[in-house]
C-alpha positions as CSV (number, residue, x, y, z in Angstrom):
1,M,56.4,-22.1,15.4
2,K,56.3,-18.5,16.4
3,G,58.4,-16.5,18.5
4,D,57.7,-15.9,22.2
5,V,57.2,-12.3,23.4
6,S,56.5,-11.8,27.1
7,L,57.1,-8.1,27.3
8,V,53.4,-7.1,26.1
9,F,52.0,-3.7,27.3
10,S,49.7,-5.5,29.7
11,S,52.4,-7.5,31.5
12,P,53.7,-6.5,34.9
13,V,57.2,-6.4,33.9
14,F,56.3,-3.8,30.9
15,L,54.0,-1.7,33.5
16,F,56.1,-1.9,36.6
17,I,59.8,-1.9,35.2
18,F,60.3,-1.2,31.5
19,L,57.8,1.7,31.0
20,P,58.7,3.7,34.3
21,L,62.4,3.1,33.4
22,V,62.1,4.5,29.9
23,L,60.1,7.3,31.0
24,C,62.6,8.3,33.9
25,V,65.6,8.2,31.4
26,Y,63.7,9.7,28.6
27,F,62.3,12.7,30.5
28,N,65.3,13.3,32.9
29,P,66.0,17.0,33.6
30,F,69.8,16.9,32.7
31,F,69.9,15.5,29.2
32,T,67.0,17.0,27.0
33,G,68.4,17.2,23.6
34,R,66.5,15.7,20.7
35,K,69.4,13.3,19.7
36,F,69.7,12.1,23.2
37,R,65.9,11.3,23.5
38,N,65.8,9.7,20.1
39,Y,69.0,7.5,21.1
40,V,66.9,6.5,24.5
41,L,64.0,5.5,22.5
42,L,66.0,3.6,19.9
43,L,68.0,1.6,22.5
44,F,64.9,0.8,24.7
45,S,62.8,-0.2,21.5
46,L,65.5,-2.6,20.5
47,G,65.6,-4.0,24.1
48,F,61.9,-4.4,24.0
49,Y,62.1,-6.3,20.9
50,A,65.1,-8.4,21.9
51,W,63.5,-9.3,25.1
52,G,61.6,-12.0,23.7
53,E,63.3,-12.0,20.2
54,P,67.1,-12.1,21.0
55,V,68.2,-13.6,17.6
56,F,65.5,-12.1,15.3
57,V,66.4,-8.6,16.2
58,F,69.1,-9.0,14.2
59,V,66.7,-9.7,11.1
60,M,64.9,-6.4,11.9
61,L,68.4,-4.7,12.0
62,A,69.4,-6.2,8.7
63,S,66.1,-4.9,7.1
64,I,66.8,-1.5,8.5
65,V,70.4,-1.3,7.1
66,V,69.4,-2.6,3.7
67,N,66.3,-0.4,3.1
68,W,68.3,2.7,4.4
69,F,71.1,2.1,2.0
70,F,69.0,1.8,-1.1
71,A,66.6,4.5,-0.2
72,L,69.7,6.8,0.3
73,Q,71.1,5.7,-3.1
74,M,67.8,6.2,-4.9
75,D,67.1,9.7,-3.4
76,Q,70.6,10.6,-5.1
77,Q,69.7,9.2,-8.5
78,T,67.6,11.1,-11.2
79,N,67.4,8.5,-13.8
80,L,64.1,6.8,-13.6
81,T,65.5,3.5,-14.8
82,K,68.1,3.4,-12.1
83,R,65.7,4.6,-9.5
84,R,63.4,1.5,-10.4
85,L,66.3,-0.8,-10.3
86,L,67.3,0.5,-6.9
87,L,63.7,0.2,-5.6
88,F,63.6,-3.6,-6.8
89,F,66.5,-4.6,-4.4
90,P,65.1,-3.5,-1.1
91,I,61.4,-4.6,-2.0
92,A,62.8,-8.0,-3.1
93,F,64.7,-8.3,0.3
94,D,61.8,-7.4,2.2
95,L,59.2,-9.7,0.4
96,G,61.7,-12.5,0.3
97,M,62.4,-12.1,4.2
98,I,58.5,-12.4,4.9
99,F,58.2,-15.2,2.4
100,V,60.9,-17.4,4.1
101,F,60.0,-16.8,7.7
102,K,56.0,-16.6,7.0
103,Y,55.1,-18.5,3.8
104,L,57.9,-20.9,2.7
105,G,56.5,-23.9,5.0
106,F,52.8,-23.5,3.8
107,A,54.2,-23.2,0.1
108,L,56.2,-26.5,0.6
109,S,53.0,-28.1,1.9
110,V,51.1,-27.1,-1.1
111,V,53.7,-28.1,-3.7
112,A,54.4,-31.5,-1.9
113,P,51.6,-33.4,-3.8
114,V,52.7,-32.0,-6.9
115,L,56.2,-33.2,-6.5
116,G,54.9,-36.8,-5.3
117,R,55.6,-36.5,-1.7
118,S,53.0,-37.0,1.0
119,H,54.3,-34.0,3.0
120,M,57.1,-31.5,3.4
121,V,57.5,-30.1,6.8
122,L,59.6,-27.1,7.5
123,D,59.3,-25.6,10.8
124,I,60.6,-22.0,10.9
125,A,60.3,-19.6,13.9
126,M,58.5,-16.5,12.7
127,P,59.9,-13.2,14.1
128,I,57.0,-11.5,15.9
129,G,55.4,-8.6,14.2
130,I,57.4,-9.0,11.1
131,S,54.5,-8.0,8.7
132,F,54.0,-4.9,10.6
133,F,57.6,-3.7,10.6
134,T,58.4,-4.7,7.1
135,F,55.3,-3.0,5.7
136,Q,56.4,0.2,7.5
137,I,59.8,-0.1,6.0
138,M,58.4,-0.7,2.5
139,S,56.2,2.4,3.0
140,Y,59.4,4.3,3.7
141,V,61.2,3.0,0.5
142,F,58.1,3.6,-1.7
143,D,57.6,7.2,-0.2
144,V,61.5,7.9,-1.1
145,Y,60.9,6.5,-4.5
146,R,57.8,8.6,-5.3
147,S,59.7,11.8,-3.8
148,Q,56.9,12.1,-1.1
149,A,59.5,12.0,1.5
150,P,63.3,12.8,1.6
151,A,65.6,9.9,2.3
152,Q,67.0,9.9,5.8
153,K,70.6,10.2,5.9
154,N,70.9,9.2,9.5
155,I,70.6,5.4,9.8
156,L,69.7,5.7,13.5
157,N,66.6,7.9,12.6
158,V,65.5,5.1,10.2
159,G,66.1,2.6,12.9
160,L,64.0,4.6,15.3
161,Y,61.1,4.8,12.9
162,I,61.1,1.1,12.4
163,S,61.7,-0.1,15.8
164,L,59.8,2.5,17.9
165,F,58.4,0.0,20.6
166,P,54.8,1.5,21.0
167,Q,53.7,0.2,17.4
168,L,56.7,-2.2,16.6
169,I,54.9,-5.5,17.3
170,A,51.4,-5.0,16.3
171,G,50.9,-1.7,14.6
172,P,49.4,0.4,13.7
173,I,51.4,0.5,10.4
174,V,52.9,4.1,10.6
175,R,53.7,5.6,7.3
176,Y,57.0,7.4,7.4
177,E,55.7,10.8,5.9
178,T,53.4,10.7,9.0
179,V,56.1,10.9,11.6
180,A,59.2,12.1,9.5
181,H,59.1,15.5,10.8
182,E,58.4,14.4,14.4
183,I,61.6,12.1,14.5
184,S,63.6,15.2,14.5
185,Q,61.5,18.2,15.5
186,R,58.7,16.9,17.8
187,T,57.7,18.7,21.0
188,E,56.7,16.9,24.1
189,T,53.9,18.7,26.0
190,P,52.1,18.3,29.2
191,Q,48.8,18.1,27.4
192,D,50.2,15.3,25.0
193,F,51.5,13.4,28.0
194,T,48.0,13.6,29.8
195,E,46.2,12.5,26.8
196,G,48.7,9.7,25.9
197,V,48.4,8.4,29.5
198,T,44.5,8.4,29.1
199,R,44.5,6.7,25.9
200,F,46.9,4.1,27.2
201,V,44.9,3.2,30.2
202,F,41.6,2.8,28.4
203,G,43.3,0.7,25.9
204,L,44.9,-1.4,28.7
205,G,41.4,-1.7,30.0
206,K,40.0,-2.9,26.7
207,K,42.8,-5.6,26.6
208,V,42.8,-6.9,30.2
209,L,39.1,-6.4,31.3
210,L,37.2,-7.1,27.9
211,A,39.4,-9.1,25.6
212,N,40.9,-11.4,27.9
213,Y,37.7,-12.4,29.4
214,V,35.7,-12.9,26.2
215,G,38.7,-14.6,24.7
216,L,38.4,-17.4,27.3
217,I,34.9,-18.0,26.1
218,A,35.8,-18.1,22.5
219,D,38.8,-20.2,22.9
220,N,36.9,-22.8,25.1
221,I,34.1,-23.0,22.5
222,F,36.1,-23.1,19.5
223,S,38.2,-25.9,21.0
224,L,35.2,-28.2,21.9
225,S,35.4,-31.4,20.1
226,I,31.8,-31.9,20.5
227,S,28.8,-30.9,18.4
228,L,27.8,-27.4,19.4
229,S,24.2,-26.2,19.6
230,V,23.2,-23.3,17.6
231,A,23.3,-20.9,20.6
232,T,26.7,-22.1,21.7
233,A,28.2,-21.7,18.2
234,W,26.8,-18.1,18.0
235,I,28.0,-17.1,21.5
236,G,31.4,-18.5,20.6
237,T,31.5,-16.4,17.4
238,I,30.2,-13.3,19.1
239,A,32.7,-13.7,21.8
240,Y,35.7,-14.0,19.2
241,A,34.5,-10.9,17.6
242,L,34.5,-9.0,20.8
243,Q,37.9,-10.5,21.8
244,I,39.7,-9.5,18.4
245,Y,38.2,-6.1,18.3
246,F,39.2,-5.2,21.9
247,D,42.5,-7.2,21.6
248,F,43.8,-5.1,18.5
249,S,42.0,-1.9,19.1
250,G,43.1,-1.9,22.8
251,Y,46.8,-2.4,21.6
252,S,46.4,0.2,19.1
253,D,45.0,2.7,21.7
254,M,47.9,1.9,24.0
255,A,50.4,2.3,21.1
256,I,48.8,5.8,20.1
257,G,48.8,6.8,23.6
258,L,52.4,5.9,24.1
259,G,53.5,7.7,21.0
260,R,51.6,10.8,22.2
261,I,53.7,10.6,25.5
262,F,56.9,10.9,23.7
263,G,55.6,13.3,21.3
264,F,54.5,11.3,18.1
265,H,51.0,11.6,16.8
266,F,50.1,8.4,15.1
267,L,47.0,8.0,13.0
268,E,43.8,6.4,14.3
269,N,43.7,2.6,13.5
270,F,40.0,1.8,14.5
271,N,36.7,3.8,14.5
272,Y,33.9,1.7,16.0
273,P,33.9,-0.7,13.1
274,Y,30.9,-2.6,14.6
275,I,28.4,0.2,14.0
276,S,29.1,-0.2,10.1
277,R,26.1,-0.7,8.0
278,S,28.1,-2.5,5.2
279,A,31.3,-4.6,4.8
280,T,32.7,-1.6,2.8
281,E,32.2,0.6,5.8
282,F,33.4,-2.0,8.2
283,W,36.9,-1.8,6.3
284,R,36.8,1.9,6.4
285,R,36.7,1.4,10.2
286,W,38.7,-1.6,11.0
287,H,42.6,-1.7,10.8
288,I,42.6,1.5,9.0
289,S,46.3,1.6,8.5
290,L,46.6,-1.6,6.7
291,G,43.6,-0.7,4.5
292,S,45.2,2.6,3.6
293,W,48.6,0.8,3.0
294,F,47.1,-1.7,0.5
295,R,45.0,1.0,-1.2
296,D,48.0,3.5,-1.7
297,Y,50.8,0.8,-2.5
298,V,48.9,-1.9,-4.2
299,Y,45.3,-0.9,-5.4
300,I,46.0,2.7,-6.8
301,P,49.5,1.7,-8.5
302,M,47.6,-1.3,-10.3
303,G,45.2,1.1,-11.6
304,G,42.5,1.0,-9.0
305,N,39.1,1.6,-10.7
306,R,40.5,3.6,-13.6
307,K,41.1,1.0,-16.1
308,G,37.7,-0.7,-16.9
309,R,35.6,-3.2,-14.8
310,A,37.7,-6.3,-15.7
311,R,40.9,-4.7,-14.3
312,W,39.0,-3.2,-11.4
313,V,37.7,-6.6,-10.3
314,F,41.2,-8.0,-10.8
315,N,42.7,-5.3,-8.8
316,L,40.0,-5.8,-6.1
317,F,40.7,-9.6,-6.0
318,T,44.6,-9.1,-5.8
319,V,44.2,-6.7,-2.8
320,W,42.0,-9.1,-0.8
321,L,44.1,-12.1,-1.7
322,L,47.1,-10.3,-0.3
323,T,45.0,-9.2,2.8
324,G,44.3,-12.7,3.5
325,L,47.8,-13.8,3.2
326,W,49.1,-11.0,5.1
327,H,47.3,-12.3,8.0
328,G,48.5,-15.7,7.7
329,A,49.7,-18.7,5.7
330,G,46.6,-20.9,5.5
331,W,43.8,-21.7,3.5
332,S,41.4,-20.2,6.0
333,F,43.2,-16.9,5.7
334,I,43.0,-17.0,1.9
335,A,39.3,-18.0,2.1
336,W,38.7,-15.1,4.5
337,G,40.3,-12.6,2.3
338,L,38.5,-13.9,-0.8
339,F,35.3,-14.0,1.2
340,Y,35.7,-10.2,1.6
341,F,36.6,-9.8,-1.9
342,V,33.2,-11.5,-3.0
343,V,31.2,-9.5,-0.5
344,L,32.5,-6.0,-1.3
345,L,32.3,-6.8,-5.1
346,F,28.6,-7.8,-4.4
347,E,28.0,-4.8,-2.4
348,K,29.5,-2.4,-5.1
349,I,27.6,-3.9,-8.0
350,T,24.2,-4.2,-6.3
351,R,24.4,-1.4,-3.5
352,L,22.4,-3.6,-1.4
353,P,23.3,-1.9,1.9
354,E,21.8,1.4,0.7
355,R,18.6,-0.5,-0.5
356,I,17.7,-2.4,2.4
357,G,17.6,0.8,5.0
358,V,17.4,0.0,8.7
359,F,18.2,-3.8,7.9
360,A,21.8,-2.8,6.7
361,H,23.5,-2.9,10.1
362,G,22.0,-6.4,10.8
363,Y,23.3,-7.6,7.3
364,A,26.8,-6.1,8.1
365,L,27.1,-7.7,11.6
366,L,26.2,-11.0,9.8
367,V,28.8,-10.7,7.1
368,I,31.4,-9.7,9.8
369,L,30.7,-12.7,12.2
370,V,30.7,-15.1,9.3
371,G,34.0,-13.7,8.3
372,W,35.4,-14.1,11.9
373,V,34.6,-17.7,11.7
374,L,36.7,-18.2,8.8
375,F,39.4,-16.1,10.3
376,R,39.3,-18.0,13.8
377,A,39.0,-21.5,12.9
378,E,42.1,-23.6,12.8
379,T,41.5,-25.0,9.4
380,L,38.9,-24.3,6.7
381,G,37.1,-27.5,7.4
382,K,36.7,-26.6,11.0
383,A,35.4,-23.1,9.9
384,I,32.8,-24.8,7.6
385,Q,31.6,-27.1,10.5
386,H,31.3,-24.2,12.9
387,L,29.2,-22.2,10.3
388,K,26.9,-25.5,10.0
389,Y,26.6,-25.4,13.9
390,M,25.3,-21.7,13.8
391,V,22.6,-22.6,11.1
392,G,21.5,-25.6,13.0
393,Y,22.9,-28.3,10.7
394,G,22.3,-31.5,12.6
395,N,22.4,-30.4,16.1
396,T,20.2,-28.9,18.8
397,L,19.1,-25.3,19.3
398,I,20.5,-24.9,22.8
399,D,22.4,-26.9,25.3
400,T,24.2,-26.8,28.7
401,N,27.3,-25.4,27.2
402,F,25.4,-22.3,26.2
403,W,24.0,-21.5,29.6
404,Y,27.4,-22.2,31.2
405,Y,29.1,-19.6,29.3
406,F,26.1,-17.2,29.2
407,I,25.5,-17.3,32.8
408,N,29.1,-17.0,33.8
409,G,30.0,-14.4,31.0
410,R,27.0,-12.4,30.6
411,S,28.1,-9.4,32.5
412,V,31.5,-9.0,30.5
413,L,29.6,-9.8,27.2
414,I,27.1,-7.1,27.7
415,A,29.9,-4.7,28.9
416,A,31.9,-5.4,25.9
417,I,29.0,-4.8,23.5
418,L,28.4,-1.6,24.9
419,C,31.9,-0.5,24.7
420,C,31.7,-1.3,20.9
421,L,29.4,1.8,20.7
422,P,30.6,5.4,20.5
423,I,28.3,6.4,23.4
424,T,30.5,9.0,24.9
425,R,30.7,10.7,21.4
426,W,27.0,10.4,21.0
427,I,26.4,12.1,24.4
428,K,28.9,15.0,23.6
429,D,27.1,15.5,20.2
430,K,23.9,15.6,21.9
431,L,25.1,18.1,24.5
432,L,26.4,20.5,21.9
433,T,22.9,21.1,20.5
434,G,21.5,22.4,23.8
435,N,22.0,25.8,25.6
436,T,25.6,27.1,26.1
437,H,25.6,27.0,30.0
438,A,24.1,23.4,30.1
439,Q,26.6,22.4,27.5
440,S,29.3,23.7,29.5
441,T,28.1,22.1,32.9
442,W,27.4,18.5,31.2
443,I,30.8,18.5,29.5
444,K,32.6,19.2,32.5
445,A,30.6,16.6,34.4
446,L,31.3,14.0,31.6
447,D,35.2,14.8,31.7
448,I,35.2,14.2,35.4
449,G,33.3,11.2,35.0
450,R,36.1,10.0,32.3
451,S,38.6,10.8,34.8
452,I,37.3,8.8,37.6
453,A,36.6,6.0,35.0
454,M,40.2,6.1,34.0
455,V,41.5,5.6,37.6
456,V,39.1,2.7,38.3
457,V,40.0,1.0,34.9
458,F,43.8,1.4,35.5
459,V,43.6,-0.1,39.1
460,L,41.4,-2.9,38.0
461,S,43.7,-3.7,35.1
462,L,46.8,-3.8,37.3
463,L,45.1,-6.1,39.7
464,V,44.2,-8.4,36.8
465,S,47.4,-8.2,35.0
466,V,49.2,-9.3,38.2
467,N,47.1,-12.1,38.9
468,S,46.2,-13.6,35.4
469,N,48.3,-15.9,33.4
470,Y,46.0,-15.6,30.3
471,N,47.4,-12.6,28.2
472,P,47.5,-13.4,24.4
473,F,47.7,-10.7,21.9
474,I,46.3,-12.0,18.6
475,Y,48.0,-9.9,16.2
476,F,51.5,-10.6,17.5
477,N,51.2,-13.7,15.2
478,F,51.1,-11.5,12.1
C-alpha cells in the first residue's frame, strides 16, 4: 500500500493555488532577506509534503534531525575511528527506515516458505518519495564524512535541503555539495525566473500532453487478460517506454525549472536517452542523478574497476542489484536490475555496440524496450509472457486491438517519438555553421517560435489538467 499525494505539479490545486501563493509570499517586496525566503520555502515545502502525507511528514522530519545531529558531531571529530562510528548511526537509521517501509513486506514473503508458513503479509504504507529524500540526506552525511562539504549548523537549512518541494517527491537527487552555497547565498534573477518558467512549462507539457495519453495506451494493453498479438504487445511496450520517459523527465524539467525560479541550479537528470547507441550510453543519459549517486557512493568506494576483473564484476553486480531494488521491492525489479548488469557486462567485454556501427542504435532500443517490459509488468511471470507475445510465441501477428490503439493514438505516439529527439539542438548546431547574419536571423526566429510554443503548451496543459482525472506520476512510488 502506498501513500496518496494529490498535490502534484500538474494538478489544478498546485497550478492555481499552491504555486501562485508561494510565489507571492516568497517574492513579496517587503521582506526580501535570505533567512525569510528560506523559511518561506521550508514551510511551504513541508506543507506540500504534508498535503498527502500528514503522518509521514514526521518520518521525514525525524530523518532530518538524526542526520543533522550526527553530521554535526562528525564534523567536529578528528579521530577517524570515531568519525566512522558517527557515520554508522545515521546510515543505519536511513537504511533501516527504507527497509521497514519499502522492503520488509517483500522480505517476509521471501522467508515465509523457509519458516514453513504459506505466506506472511505485512501491509505497511510507504512514504511517498522516501528513496529520493533518503538518498539525498545520505549524500549529505557522506559528503561531511569525506570533508567534501562542511556540516550545516542550522538544522533549518538541512531541512530546506531535504524538503525543498520542487525535487522532494521524485528527484532529481540533488547532492548537498551542489546547492550548499545556494542555500544561504543564492541570488534570484529575472533571467533565472524566465528560464525557470519556460523549463517548467515544457516539463508540464511533457507530462500532461504526452505521458498521460501514451500512458493510457500502455496501461490498457498491459492490463488485458487476453492473448496479445505481436503488434499489440509492441505498441504497448513502446507506449510505456514513452510514458515513463516523458513522465519522469517532465517531472525533472518542472523540478529544475521551479528550482531556477527560486535561485537554485539543479543538475540535469535526462539527456535524450533514446538516442543512445548502447545500454551503457543509455544509463549515462537516463536518471543521471541516480547513476552518479551509485557511482560515487557505492561503486567507487567498493573499488570500482581498480581491483581486478573479479572484483570489478562483483562491484558491477552489486550496483545493479541495488539499482533494481531501489526502484521497488519485487522480483521483477530485481530481474530488471540484473538484466542491465548482464547487458552492460556483455557490452564492456565484447564492445559490441562499437563493432556493429549503424545498427548500434537499433540494438540499444531493443535492449531498452526489453528492460521496460521487466520494469512495467506486475510480476516476473507476466513480464516473460509479454516478451513471448512480442516475439510471436503462440499468437497472431496483428489483431483488432492494435488497430484500435494505433488509429486512436497514432498522432500522440508520433509526436512523442519526435519529442524524444533533440531536434531544436540539432537545428541550432546546424545554424551555427552558417554565415553570421543568417545565424542571428534564424536563431531569433527559433527563439520566437519557442516562445509561441511555450504559450500554446501552457494553455493546452492547463485545459487538460482541469478536465482530466488520469494524472499518475510513476516515480512517486519510489
